[in-house]
C-alpha positions in Angstrom: 66.7 -2.8 70.1 67.9 -4.9 67.1 66.6 -4.9 63.6 67.6 -7.6 61.3 65.9 -6.3 58.1 64.6 -3.2 56.3 61.0 -4.4 57.0 61.8 -4.9 60.7 63.3 -1.4 60.9 60.2 0.1 59.2 57.8 -1.8 61.5 59.6 -0.6 64.6 59.4 3.0 63.3 55.7 2.7 62.2 54.8 1.5 65.8 56.8 4.4 67.3 55.0 7.0 65.1 51.6 5.7 66.2 52.6 6.0 69.8 53.9 9.5 69.3 50.6 10.5 67.7 48.8 9.5 70.8 51.2 11.2 73.2 51.7 14.4 71.2 48.5 16.0 72.4 49.0 18.8 74.8 52.6 19.6 73.7 53.6 23.2 73.5 56.1 22.6 70.7 56.8 20.1 67.9 57.8 16.6 68.7 61.4 16.3 67.6 63.3 13.1 66.7 67.0 13.4 66.4 68.7 10.6 64.4 72.4 9.9 64.4 74.6 7.1 63.0 76.8 6.2 60.1 76.0 6.5 56.4 73.8 3.5 55.5 72.9 2.9 59.1 69.2 2.8 58.6 68.1 6.3 59.4 66.1 7.0 56.2 64.7 3.4 56.2 63.5 4.1 59.7 61.9 7.4 58.6 60.1 5.7 55.7 58.3 3.4 58.2 57.8 6.3 60.6 56.1 8.4 58.0 53.9 5.5 57.1 52.9 5.2 60.8 51.9 8.9 60.7 49.7 8.3 57.6 52.0 9.9 55.0 51.3 8.3 51.6 54.2 10.0 49.7 57.4 8.2 49.0 60.0 9.3 51.6 63.4 10.1 50.2 66.4 11.5 52.0 66.4 15.3 51.6 70.2 15.5 51.6 70.3 18.2 48.8 67.1 20.0 49.7 67.9 19.9 53.5 64.2 19.2 54.3 61.0 18.0 52.9 57.5 18.6 54.3 54.7 16.1 54.3 51.8 17.9 55.9 52.8 18.4 59.5 55.7 16.0 59.2 59.1 17.5 58.5 62.1 15.4 57.4 65.4 17.2 57.8 68.8 15.9 56.7 71.7 17.9 58.1 74.5 16.0 56.4 75.5 19.0 54.4 75.1 21.5 57.2 78.4 23.0 58.4 77.1 25.3 61.1 73.9 25.0 63.1 72.9 28.6 62.2 72.5 27.5 58.5 69.3 25.6 59.3 67.8 28.7 61.0 67.5 30.5 57.7 65.1 27.7 56.6 62.5 28.7 59.3 63.6 25.9 61.6 62.7 27.7 64.8 59.2 28.3 63.6 58.8 24.7 62.5 59.9 23.3 65.9 57.8 25.7 67.8 54.5 24.6 66.2 52.9 21.9 68.4 51.1 20.4 65.4 54.4 19.4 63.8 56.5 16.3 64.1 60.1 16.8 63.0 62.7 14.1 62.2 66.3 15.1 61.8 69.0 12.9 60.2 72.6 13.9 61.2 71.0 15.8 64.1 74.4 15.9 66.0 75.4 18.7 63.6 72.8 21.0 65.0 72.6 19.7 68.5 73.3 23.1 70.0 70.0 24.5 68.7 67.7 21.5 69.3 65.0 21.7 72.0 65.8 20.0 75.3 63.0 17.5 75.0 64.3 16.0 71.8 64.2 12.2 71.5 67.5 10.8 70.3 67.8 7.6 68.2 71.3 6.1 67.6 71.8 3.7 64.7 74.7 1.4 64.7 75.9 -1.3 62.3 76.1 -4.8 63.8 76.6 -6.6 60.5 75.4 -6.2 56.8 71.7 -7.0 57.7 71.5 -6.1 61.5 71.3 -2.6 63.1 71.1 -1.6 66.7 68.6 1.2 67.3 68.9 2.9 70.7 66.2 5.3 71.7 67.0 7.9 74.4 
């Protein structure tokens, strides 16, 4: 799908979060979103709208230097600085993704693809032009 603005990206994400909250019941592990795309491609913007759809009131900032931030049962990871997938395991990642109450969103998820659960939902962000992004959900 195409997004032509920050607001449109956030509205798409907010709607998706509300749908996930409905379908999440009965899961045996966390719902995991894996985001990939170039710097400035809209991943953090998307997650700001997504968090709003989950009911998170806090301001969502990219956790590039912290690696992750927690907002209740919503975890926002940024793997930009991760060099090996094993690095994220030291942060309790396996426990986080095994808890069915959690929703986990991971920017730069391709860096830890080998340790992600099989039922992860991938989102690819691509630049079309300065204002337009393509968001492919798989």
